C-alpha positions as CSV (number, residue, x, y, z in Angstrom):
1,X,-8.1,14.1,-18.1
2,X,-9.1,11.6,-15.4
3,X,-12.3,9.7,-16.4
4,X,-14.2,8.1,-13.6
5,X,-17.6,6.3,-14.0
6,X,-20.3,4.9,-11.8
7,X,-20.7,1.1,-12.0
8,X,-23.0,-1.6,-10.8
9,X,-20.8,-3.3,-8.2
10,X,-21.1,-6.9,-7.2
11,X,-21.3,-7.1,-3.4
12,X,-21.9,-9.7,-0.8
13,X,-25.5,-10.3,0.1
14,X,-25.8,-9.3,3.8
15,X,-28.7,-11.7,4.2
16,X,-26.3,-14.6,3.5
17,X,-22.8,-13.3,4.3
18,X,-21.6,-11.2,7.2
19,X,-19.1,-8.6,5.8
20,X,-16.9,-8.9,8.9
21,X,-16.5,-12.7,8.1
22,X,-16.1,-12.6,4.3
23,X,-13.9,-9.6,3.4
24,X,-10.1,-9.8,3.5
25,X,-7.1,-7.6,3.5
26,X,-5.4,-7.1,0.1
27,X,-3.8,-10.3,-1.3
28,X,-0.2,-9.1,-0.9
29,X,-0.8,-8.4,2.8
30,X,-2.2,-11.9,3.6
31,X,0.0,-14.2,5.5
32,X,-0.4,-18.0,5.6
33,X,-1.9,-17.7,9.1
34,X,-4.4,-15.2,7.8
35,X,-5.4,-17.6,5.0
36,X,-6.3,-20.2,7.6
37,X,-8.1,-17.6,9.8
38,X,-10.2,-16.3,6.9
39,X,-11.1,-19.8,5.6
40,X,-12.4,-20.7,9.1
41,X,-14.5,-17.5,9.4
42,X,-17.1,-18.4,6.8
43,X,-17.6,-20.8,3.9
44,X,-18.2,-17.7,1.8
45,X,-15.0,-15.9,2.7
46,X,-13.2,-14.3,-0.2
47,X,-9.9,-15.9,0.5
48,X,-10.0,-18.8,-2.0
49,X,-10.7,-16.2,-4.7
50,X,-8.4,-13.4,-3.5
51,X,-5.5,-15.7,-2.6
52,X,-6.3,-19.3,-3.0
53,X,-4.0,-22.2,-2.0
54,X,-2.1,-24.3,-4.6
55,X,-2.1,-28.1,-4.3
56,X,0.5,-30.6,-5.3
57,X,-2.0,-32.3,-7.6
58,X,-2.9,-29.1,-9.5
59,X,-3.4,-29.5,-13.3
60,X,-4.2,-27.0,-16.1
61,X,-7.8,-27.9,-15.7
62,X,-7.9,-27.7,-11.9
63,X,-5.8,-25.2,-10.1
64,X,-6.0,-22.1,-7.9
65,X,-7.3,-19.9,-10.7
66,X,-9.9,-22.3,-12.2
67,X,-11.2,-23.0,-8.6
68,X,-11.5,-19.3,-8.0
69,X,-13.5,-18.9,-11.3
70,X,-15.8,-21.8,-10.4
71,X,-16.4,-20.6,-6.9
72,X,-17.2,-17.0,-7.8
73,X,-19.6,-18.2,-10.5
74,X,-21.3,-20.5,-7.9
75,X,-21.7,-17.7,-5.4
76,X,-23.2,-15.3,-7.9
77,X,-25.7,-18.0,-9.1
78,X,-26.6,-18.7,-5.4
79,X,-27.0,-14.9,-4.8
80,X,-24.3,-14.9,-2.1
81,X,-22.8,-12.2,-4.2
82,X,-25.3,-9.9,-6.0
83,X,-25.1,-7.0,-8.4
84,X,-26.4,-3.6,-7.4
85,X,-29.4,-2.5,-9.4
86,X,-28.2,1.1,-10.1
87,X,-24.9,2.4,-11.4
88,X,-23.2,4.0,-8.4
89,X,-20.2,5.6,-6.9
90,X,-19.4,4.3,-3.5
91,X,-18.4,6.5,-0.6
92,X,-15.8,4.5,1.4
93,X,-14.8,5.9,4.9
94,X,-12.3,4.3,7.3
95,X,-12.1,5.2,11.0
96,X,-8.8,4.1,12.6
97,X,-6.2,4.8,15.3
98,X,-2.8,5.9,14.0
99,X,-0.4,3.1,15.0
100,X,1.7,4.0,18.0
101,X,-0.6,6.8,19.0
102,X,-4.0,7.4,20.5
103,X,-5.0,9.7,17.6
104,X,-8.2,8.6,15.8
105,X,-8.7,9.6,12.2
106,X,-11.2,9.2,9.4
107,X,-10.1,8.7,5.9
108,X,-12.7,9.6,3.3
109,X,-12.7,8.4,-0.3
110,X,-14.9,6.9,-3.0
111,X,-14.9,3.9,-5.2
112,X,-15.4,4.3,-9.0
113,X,-14.6,2.6,-12.3
114,X,-11.7,4.6,-13.7
115,X,-10.4,4.6,-17.2
116,X,-7.1,2.7,-17.6
117,X,-4.5,5.1,-18.9
118,X,-1.0,4.4,-20.2
119,X,1.6,6.1,-18.0
120,X,2.7,8.1,-21.1
121,X,-0.7,9.8,-21.2
122,X,0.2,11.9,-18.1
123,X,-3.0,11.1,-16.3
124,X,-2.0,8.2,-14.0
125,X,1.4,8.2,-12.3
126,X,3.3,5.5,-10.4
127,X,5.8,5.8,-7.6
128,X,7.0,2.2,-7.4
129,X,8.6,-0.3,-9.7
130,X,6.7,-3.6,-10.1
131,X,7.9,-7.2,-10.1
132,X,6.9,-9.8,-12.8
133,X,5.8,-12.6,-10.3
134,X,2.9,-10.8,-8.7
135,X,1.7,-9.5,-12.1
136,X,1.7,-12.9,-13.6
137,X,-0.3,-14.3,-10.7
138,X,-2.9,-11.4,-10.8
139,X,-3.1,-11.8,-14.6
140,X,-4.1,-15.4,-14.5
141,X,-6.6,-14.7,-11.8
142,X,-8.2,-11.9,-13.8
143,X,-8.3,-14.0,-17.0
144,X,-10.3,-16.7,-15.2
145,X,-12.5,-14.7,-12.9
146,X,-12.8,-11.6,-15.1
147,X,-13.4,-9.7,-11.9
148,X,-11.5,-7.1,-9.9
149,X,-12.0,-8.0,-6.2
150,X,-9.2,-5.8,-4.8
151,X,-9.1,-2.0,-4.6
152,X,-6.6,0.3,-6.3
153,X,-5.6,3.0,-3.8
154,X,-5.4,6.3,-5.8
155,X,-4.6,9.8,-4.8
156,X,-5.8,13.1,-6.3
157,X,-5.4,16.7,-5.2
158,X,-8.4,18.8,-4.3
159,X,-7.3,21.5,-1.8
160,X,-10.8,23.1,-1.8
161,X,-12.3,19.8,-0.7
162,X,-15.2,19.9,-3.2
163,X,-15.4,16.2,-3.6
164,X,-15.0,15.5,0.1
165,X,-18.0,17.9,0.7
166,X,-20.1,16.0,-1.7
167,X,-19.2,12.7,0.0
168,X,-20.1,14.1,3.4
169,X,-23.5,15.1,2.1
170,X,-24.1,11.6,0.7
171,X,-23.1,9.9,4.0
172,X,-25.5,11.4,6.5
173,X,-27.5,8.1,6.6
174,X,-26.6,4.7,8.1
175,X,-23.9,3.0,6.1
176,X,-25.0,0.1,3.9
177,X,-21.9,-1.8,4.9
178,X,-20.1,-1.5,8.2
179,X,-17.4,-3.8,9.7
180,X,-14.4,-3.7,12.0
181,X,-11.3,-5.5,10.8
182,X,-8.5,-7.3,12.6
183,X,-6.5,-4.0,12.9
184,X,-9.5,-2.2,14.7
185,X,-10.3,-0.3,11.5
186,X,-14.0,0.5,11.0
187,X,-14.9,0.4,7.3
188,X,-18.1,2.0,6.1
189,X,-19.7,2.0,2.6
190,X,-22.5,4.0,1.1
191,X,-23.7,3.6,-2.6
192,X,-24.2,7.0,-4.2
193,X,-26.9,6.7,-6.8
194,X,-28.0,10.3,-7.2
195,X,-27.2,11.2,-10.8
196,X,-26.6,14.9,-10.1
197,X,-24.1,14.1,-7.4
198,X,-22.4,11.5,-9.6
199,X,-22.1,13.9,-12.5
200,X,-20.8,16.7,-10.2
201,X,-18.1,14.4,-8.8
202,X,-17.2,13.3,-12.4
203,X,-16.8,17.0,-13.4
204,X,-14.7,17.8,-10.4
205,X,-12.4,14.8,-11.2
206,X,-12.0,15.6,-14.9
207,X,-8.9,17.8,-14.5
208,X,-7.2,15.7,-11.8
209,X,-4.0,13.7,-12.0
210,X,-4.1,10.4,-10.3
211,X,-1.2,8.8,-8.4
212,X,-1.1,5.2,-7.5
213,X,-0.5,5.0,-3.7
214,X,-1.0,1.2,-3.5
215,X,-1.7,-1.4,-6.1
216,X,0.9,-0.9,-8.8
217,X,0.9,-4.6,-9.7
218,X,-2.9,-4.6,-10.0
219,X,-3.0,-1.5,-12.1
220,X,-0.4,-2.8,-14.5
221,X,-2.2,-6.2,-14.6
222,X,-5.4,-4.3,-15.6
223,X,-3.5,-2.5,-18.3
224,X,-2.0,-5.7,-19.7
225,X,-5.4,-7.4,-19.6
226,X,-7.0,-4.4,-21.5
227,X,-4.3,-4.7,-24.2
228,X,-4.9,-8.4,-24.4
229,X,-8.7,-7.9,-24.9
230,X,-8.1,-5.1,-27.4
231,X,-5.9,-7.5,-29.5
232,X,-8.5,-10.2,-29.3
233,X,-11.3,-7.8,-30.4
234,X,-9.1,-6.3,-33.1
235,X,-10.2,-2.8,-32.2
236,X,-10.4,-0.3,-29.3
237,X,-13.9,0.0,-27.8
238,X,-13.7,2.9,-25.2
239,X,-17.0,1.7,-23.6
240,X,-15.8,-1.9,-23.0
241,X,-15.7,-2.8,-19.3
242,X,-12.1,-4.0,-19.5
243,X,-11.1,-0.4,-20.5
244,X,-11.8,0.5,-16.8
245,X,-10.6,-0.7,-13.5
246,X,-12.0,-0.4,-10.0
247,X,-10.2,2.2,-7.9
248,X,-10.7,4.0,-4.6
249,X,-9.7,7.6,-4.7
250,X,-8.6,9.8,-1.8
251,X,-7.8,13.5,-1.7
252,X,-4.2,14.3,-0.8
253,X,-5.5,17.4,1.1
254,X,-7.8,15.3,3.2
255,X,-7.0,15.0,6.9
256,X,-7.3,11.2,7.1
257,X,-4.2,10.1,5.1
258,X,-1.5,8.3,7.0
259,X,1.8,6.9,5.7
260,X,3.8,4.7,8.1
261,X,7.5,4.1,7.8
262,X,8.9,0.7,6.9
263,X,11.9,-0.1,9.0
264,X,14.8,-2.2,7.8
265,X,16.1,-5.2,9.8
266,X,19.6,-6.5,8.8
267,X,21.2,-9.9,9.3
268,X,23.9,-12.1,7.9
269,X,26.5,-9.4,7.3
270,X,29.9,-10.9,7.5
271,X,32.3,-9.5,10.2
272,X,29.8,-6.9,11.3
273,X,30.9,-4.5,14.1
274,X,29.1,-1.3,15.2
275,X,32.5,0.4,15.5
276,X,33.6,-0.4,12.0
277,X,30.2,0.5,10.7
278,X,30.3,4.0,12.3
279,X,33.8,4.6,11.1
280,X,32.8,3.9,7.5
281,X,30.1,6.6,7.7
282,X,32.1,9.2,9.7
283,X,32.7,11.5,6.7
284,X,29.0,11.8,5.9
285,X,27.1,11.3,9.1
286,X,27.4,12.5,12.7
287,X,26.1,9.9,15.2
288,X,24.3,10.7,18.4
289,X,23.9,7.9,21.0
290,X,21.3,7.3,23.7
291,X,23.0,4.9,26.1
292,X,21.4,3.0,28.9
293,X,22.7,0.7,31.6
294,X,20.3,-2.2,32.1
295,X,16.6,-2.6,31.8
296,X,15.8,0.1,34.3
297,X,17.4,2.9,32.2
298,X,16.3,1.6,28.8
299,X,12.7,3.0,28.7
300,X,13.9,6.6,29.3
301,X,16.7,6.3,26.7
302,X,14.3,4.8,24.2
303,X,11.7,7.4,24.7
304,X,14.2,10.2,24.2
305,X,15.6,8.5,21.2
306,X,12.2,8.0,19.7
307,X,11.1,11.6,20.4
308,X,14.2,13.0,18.8
309,X,13.9,10.8,15.7
310,X,10.2,11.4,15.1
311,X,10.5,15.2,15.8
312,X,13.4,15.4,13.3
313,X,16.5,16.0,15.5
314,X,17.9,17.1,12.2
315,X,16.4,17.3,8.7
316,X,18.1,14.1,7.7
317,X,18.0,11.7,10.6
318,X,18.0,7.8,10.6
319,X,17.7,5.7,13.7
320,X,19.7,2.6,14.4
321,X,19.9,-0.1,17.0
322,X,22.5,-2.9,17.2
323,X,22.1,-3.9,20.9
324,X,25.0,-3.1,23.1
325,X,23.2,-0.8,25.5
326,X,22.5,2.2,23.2
327,X,20.2,3.6,20.5
328,X,21.7,5.8,17.8
329,X,20.6,8.5,15.4
330,X,22.8,9.1,12.3
331,X,22.5,12.7,11.1
332,X,23.7,13.8,7.6
333,X,26.4,16.4,8.0
334,X,25.5,19.8,6.6
335,X,28.7,19.9,4.7
336,X,28.1,16.5,3.1
337,X,28.5,16.7,-0.7
338,X,25.6,14.7,-2.0
339,X,26.6,15.4,-5.6
340,X,29.7,13.3,-5.0
341,X,28.2,10.8,-2.4
342,X,25.1,10.1,-4.5
343,X,26.5,10.5,-8.0
344,X,23.9,9.5,-10.6
345,X,21.0,9.9,-8.2
346,X,18.5,12.6,-9.1
347,X,18.1,15.7,-6.8
348,X,14.6,14.6,-5.9
349,X,15.7,11.1,-4.8
350,X,18.5,12.6,-2.7
351,X,15.9,14.3,-0.5
352,X,14.6,10.9,0.7
353,X,15.9,9.4,3.9
354,X,15.3,5.9,2.5
355,X,17.8,6.7,-0.4
356,X,20.4,7.9,2.1
357,X,19.8,4.7,4.0
358,X,20.2,2.4,1.0
359,X,22.8,4.1,-1.1
360,X,25.0,5.4,1.7
361,X,24.4,3.6,5.0
362,X,23.8,0.1,3.6
363,X,26.1,0.2,0.6
364,X,29.0,2.1,2.2
365,X,28.6,1.0,5.8
366,X,27.6,-2.6,5.4
367,X,28.5,-3.4,1.8
368,X,24.9,-4.5,1.0
369,X,24.5,-3.9,-2.7
370,X,21.3,-3.0,-4.5
371,X,21.1,-6.5,-5.9
372,X,21.2,-7.9,-2.4
373,X,18.4,-5.6,-1.4
374,X,16.2,-6.8,-4.2
375,X,16.7,-10.4,-3.3
376,X,16.3,-9.7,0.4
377,X,19.5,-11.6,1.2
378,X,20.2,-9.4,4.2
379,X,17.2,-7.2,4.7
380,X,13.6,-7.8,6.0
381,X,11.0,-5.2,6.6
382,X,9.0,-4.3,9.7
383,X,6.2,-1.8,10.2
384,X,6.5,-1.5,14.0
385,X,9.6,0.1,15.5
386,X,9.4,-2.1,18.6
387,X,9.3,-5.3,16.4
388,X,12.4,-4.3,14.5
389,X,14.3,-3.6,17.7
390,X,13.0,-6.9,19.1
391,X,14.6,-8.8,16.2
392,X,18.0,-7.5,17.3
393,X,17.4,-8.2,21.0
394,X,16.4,-11.8,20.1
395,X,19.6,-12.3,18.2
396,X,17.9,-12.8,14.8
397,X,19.3,-9.6,13.4
398,X,22.6,-7.6,13.8
399,X,21.2,-4.1,13.4
400,X,17.9,-2.4,12.5
401,X,17.4,1.0,10.9
402,X,14.4,3.1,11.9
403,X,12.9,5.7,9.5
404,X,10.4,8.5,9.6
405,X,7.6,8.3,7.1
406,X,7.7,10.0,3.7
407,X,5.0,12.6,3.3
408,X,2.0,12.3,1.0
409,X,3.0,15.5,-0.8
410,X,6.5,14.0,-1.5
411,X,5.0,10.8,-2.9
412,X,2.7,12.8,-5.2
413,X,5.4,15.3,-6.2
414,X,7.9,12.6,-7.1
415,X,5.4,10.4,-8.9
416,X,4.2,13.3,-11.2
417,X,7.9,14.2,-11.7
418,X,8.6,10.8,-13.2
419,X,10.5,9.6,-10.1
420,X,10.2,6.1,-8.7
421,X,10.7,5.6,-5.0
422,X,12.9,2.8,-3.6
423,X,11.2,-0.5,-2.6
424,X,9.2,-0.4,0.6
425,X,9.3,3.4,0.8
426,X,5.6,3.9,1.6
427,X,3.1,2.1,3.7
428,X,-0.4,3.7,3.5
429,X,-2.4,2.8,6.5
430,X,-5.0,1.3,6.8
431,X,-5.4,-1.0,3.8
432,X,-8.6,-1.2,1.6
433,X,-10.8,-4.3,2.1
434,X,-10.9,-6.7,-0.8
435,X,-14.4,-7.7,-1.7
436,X,-16.2,-4.7,-0.3
437,X,-17.1,-4.0,-3.9
438,X,-16.3,-6.0,-7.0
439,X,-16.1,-5.0,-10.7
440,X,-16.8,-7.5,-13.4
441,X,-15.1,-7.0,-16.8
442,X,-17.1,-9.8,-18.7
443,X,-20.3,-7.8,-19.3
């Protein structure tokens, strides 16, 4: 069963810190330019804690982690960050425009302390593999600050919308926190302190399975930290704060969930030619081209190409652009034998366009191995289709591949079936603001 709990969050004191100037995007989405922008926004911006900068003169006693610990303690003593008086769940709504469209959506969720479960317990499920580097970084930060500042993005299924209805009832008043971020996303937060509402939500969640949508490294870091603290204590205390982790939970049946595709940009392939590439794939894919002659014809060709790709010209369609006056869509042939073409790949994985791209198009067509993909020797990733195409036009890439997004249902189904999606298969939009609530594990 999924156990979620109210908690007394630490939050920025609005009398001393403007939320729009102190909260940040998740650590793994912060670029060097964003680090500088955040640091200039406010002396209390979360950035030196969420993603501090290393220095050449760092020592074991003075480094990015010890500085984060010291700064967080100073801000708590100075009441820049204060703890809520009552245990709460936190309704967290995000209003945003779906990228590339004019559609406005509201994603509704809530923040809670959730019990950390081993994957083998069958309560929490992952859909991505993790890397050791980010986990080591997050572990050192957690050891020093003993605080979760970033949110885990979790999914649960509630087709009847019972929890969403309770959240709607609790958010009929002005939000306690409201800010607009750099992606024009409006974030709103309401503490829910009513004990009856809290207990009803806890009961509704008790039979749910939870899928990690975003934050696999942070979840596994919390799990490792829990095990470390258990070993130090010599026992398991189910009520210890480190047995829980802060998570934000969203209903897969809610209308506000959006997954964006992550496009692939390819460079540094020896002896690349579009003709040779197409010939290598001819037994498995049909190719449909959208030619244009000059800049005047290009917008019409691009619009038709984009419409056909997004509408699903065929069930298994992958876009490509290599310059040369044409866009292309590669369509898996109906007679293609995936048992032979994707030998050793599970039936569930074969249903994913990103698997077709990596295992067939990249490996067979361009000789880019799975190891090369992991090291990003030839591939970079772009969220925006126009940006990926622009890399080819600018001569920085040889070809780009343009994907449709995977569905929320597919992510949940594969995760609970024990499947792990390929790297960069999902991009849930928008991201959750770090620092909007914080959970301390030292109390």
